[in-house]
Structure formats: structure tokens, C-alpha cells
C-alpha positions in Angstrom: 16.5 -15.5 -4.7 15.6 -12.2 -3.1 12.1 -11.5 -1.7 10.0 -8.6 -3.0 10.5 -6.9 0.4 14.3 -7.1 0.1 14.3 -5.9 -3.5 12.1 -3.0 -2.6 14.2 -1.9 0.3 17.3 -2.2 -1.9 15.7 0.0 -4.5 14.6 2.5 -1.8 18.1 2.7 -0.3 19.6 3.3 -3.8 16.8 5.5 -5.0 16.2 3.3 -8.0 13.0 2.9 -10.0 11.3 -0.5 -10.2 9.2 -2.4 -12.7 6.5 -4.7 -11.5 3.4 -6.6 -12.5 0.4 -5.7 -10.3 -3.3 -5.8 -10.7 -3.3 -7.1 -14.3 -0.6 -5.0 -15.8 3.0 -3.9 -16.0 4.0 -0.7 -14.2 7.1 1.5 -13.5 7.3 3.3 -10.2 9.7 5.0 -7.7 9.4 3.3 -4.3 9.4 5.4 -1.1 8.4 3.3 1.9 7.7 -0.3 2.8 5.6 -0.8 5.9 3.1 -2.8 7.8 -0.4 -1.3 7.5 -3.2 -1.4 10.1 -4.6 -4.7 8.5 -1.2 -6.5 9.0 -0.4 -6.4 5.3 3.0 -5.3 4.1 2.6 -2.4 1.7 4.8 -0.1 -0.4 3.9 3.5 -1.3 5.4 4.5 -4.6 5.1 7.1 -7.3 4.0 5.4 -10.5 5.6 7.0 -13.6 4.3 4.7 -16.3 2.2 1.6 -17.1 -1.1 0.0 -16.3 -3.7 1.4 -13.9 -7.0 -0.2 -12.9 -8.4 3.3 -12.4 -6.9 4.8 -15.6 -4.4 6.9 -13.7 -1.1 5.6 -14.9 0.9 8.4 -13.1 0.7 9.3 -9.5 1.0 8.0 -5.9 0.0 4.4 -5.5 -0.1 1.8 -2.7 0.8 -1.8 -3.5 0.4 -4.9 -1.4 3.9 -6.4 -1.5 2.7 -10.0 -1.7 0.6 -9.2 -4.7 3.6 -7.9 -6.7 5.2 -10.2 -9.3 8.0 -9.8 -11.8 9.6 -7.2 -9.6 12.9 -5.7 -11.0 15.1 -2.9 -9.7 16.0 -0.7 -12.7 19.2 1.1 -13.4 17.4 4.5 -13.5 17.8 6.7 -10.4 15.1 9.0 -9.2 15.1 12.2 -7.1 12.8 12.5 -4.1 9.6 14.3 -5.1 8.8 17.6 -3.5 5.2 16.3 -2.8 6.5 13.4 -0.7 5.6 13.9 2.9 7.8 11.7 5.1 5.9 12.9 8.2 2.6 11.6 7.0 3.0 8.2 8.7 0.0 7.9 11.0 -1.3 4.9 9.0 2.1 3.0 9.2 2.0 0.4 12.0 5.7 -0.5 11.5 8.1 1.0 9.0 10.3 -1.6 7.4 12.4 0.7 5.2 11.9 4.2 3.9 13.7 7.1 2.1 
């Protein structure tokens, strides 16, 4: 069985969308970077394209704690890198694990 981190890095390297269960609902997102944050947690920044949102914003940039993700699946759908993705905006990343 693969870990969430391995599945996310695989999806990032192949530019594949993911489906996941997080914070009480199912979501679909395009993952961009997995990293260790300043609190020591492993996080993924992704652009959510559909599904549940605690704040009512089902589409947009989201940050997920990797250990809080369940039912993670890499989908067959490829995505293109968004023009509003800023790969140089990494000051909050303590350690980059994998990224586009």
C-alpha cells in the first residue's frame, strides 16, 4: 500500500488530479507541492476544482494536512499548470518534498 505522500508525489509528477476525503467531505483537486511547514506538519498545496468546502469555497487554492487526508486516489484526468501558480512563493516551506 502506498502512503498519501507517495500518492501525492506521483500525482504531482504526472500532473494528475486527485480525489480525497478531507474535513468532512469529498473533494477533487490538482496537487502542486508537498512540503514540511513551519509547524513540522507535512502539507500539500492544491487547486480544488470540485467538492466539499468547510468555508463554502469549493473552487480555489487550498492547503491540506497530508495525515488528515483519507480515501486518496490519483485520477486519470491530467491538468495543466495554472497561470496563477507561483513556484517562487516558497518562503513558508521548510522542506520541499516534491513539487511541480
